[in-house]
C-alpha positions, 0 to 999 in steps of 0.5 A, a space after each residue: 783138795 777134792 771138791 764135791 760141788 760138781 759131784 753129779 756132773 763129774 759122775 754123769 760125764 764120766 759114765 757118758 765118756 766111758 759109754 761113748 768109747 765102748 760103743 765106738 770100739 764095738 761099732 769100729 770092730 763090726 765095721 772095720 774088722 768085718 772081713 775077719 768075721 764076715 761068715 759068723 756075722 752073716 750067719 746072724 745077719 739081722 742081729 749084727 746089722 741091728 747091733 752095728 746100728 745100735 752101737 753107732 747111735 749109742 756112741 753118737 748120742 753119748 757124744 751129743 750129751 758130752 757136748 750139749 751146752 744146755 745140760 750137764 756136759 763137759 762144755 757146761 761144766 767147763 763154763 761153770 768152773 771157769 766162771 768160778 775161777 777154779 781153773 788157772 789161766 793156762 788150763 782155761 786157755 788150753 781148753 778154749 783152744 781145744 774147743 776151738 779145734 774141735 768146733 767143726 767136729 762138734 758141729 758135725 755131731 750136732 748135724 747128724 744128731 739133729 737131722 738123722 738120729 734124734 730127729 728126722 729132718 724134712 729137708 735133709 736125707 741121711 746122705 746129705 746130712 753126712 755130707 753137710 756134717 763133713 764128718 769122717 768115721 775117724 773123727 769119732 775117736 779123735 773127738 772122744 779122746 779130746 773130750 776125755 783130755 778136757 774132762 781130765 783137766 777139769 777133774 785135776 782142777 777139782 782135786 780128782 784123779 784122771 779118768 782112764 776111760 780108754 782102759 774100760 775097753 770093750 774091744 777085747 770082749 767084742 773080739 773074743 765073742 766074735 772069735 768064740 762064735 767063729 771057732 764054735 761054728 768051725 768045730 760044729 760045721 754049723 749051729 744046730 737048733 735045739 728042739 724042745 
């Protein structure tokens, strides 16, 4: 039976999970499919440079909120529900193992957040922070999907349906936008300025 006890927590975490995944997808396309769209991205270099950075930071900060143990997060919600015995033993064991597996990735996100993005460390420059975090770009997707899996176990234990956060994809919109800009540019040769 569905409980309303943690209604706010479930709502906030669901939004963060969707945000993290959408920002990840946009950032990934900008960075890793760049050669397909390099001409159009170079045409609007400052916009796309800022956009790449903004989506990366938004993704990182959303993930940071999802793992923050002191505030509303997947971890804090799990701790509350586990303490109240709202999860069965196998669910608790599985989630504990999952958090243990994710420990290095979670530490990596915290290092990046605390030393580069939310604060600027006096001791570590960004290159050293990334080196210390031992975080690879592929880890972001793995972490988001693993956190989503844990969250869906919590939702099920609360009598809720799973959150299909991966279906709230921004990938097709991003590709369509870049393709439309590319097509428009090739049709017109270049974008003409409109004089008022």
